[in-house]
C-alpha positions, 0 to 999 in steps of 0.5 A: 825140346822136352816132351811131357809124358801124358801119365804122371810118374806114379801111374806109368806102367811099362807093359810094352803096350798102351793101357786104358789110361793112356788111351783115355789120355789121348782121347781127352787130348783129341777131344780138346783139340776137336773142340778148339778146332770146330768153330774155326772149321765152321767159320771157314765153311761159312766163308766159302759159302759166302764166296760162292754166293758172291761169285755166283752173283757176279756172274749173273747179268745186271738187272736180273735180281730175283724178287721173292714174292709168294704166288698171287700176293702183291707187294705191300704198300710202303707209302704209309711207312715212307711218309714223314710224320 
């Protein structure tokens, strides 16, 4: 397997250490890798959150669904919306 150099042949210098251009090249590679991996990691995190919510809902007894209403407010009358026109 051949590994391509990060620097073109004309810009390569043998000083024994990493020069600024090499550091910038590696930074660019890592930045591109991070940009490609970020959506996958965000999706994985969301999937784990959904799995935790489903597991918590499965542990809850049947019929214990929570109703989200503000204190002191009644549920809206839906009869007008459910009538056939």
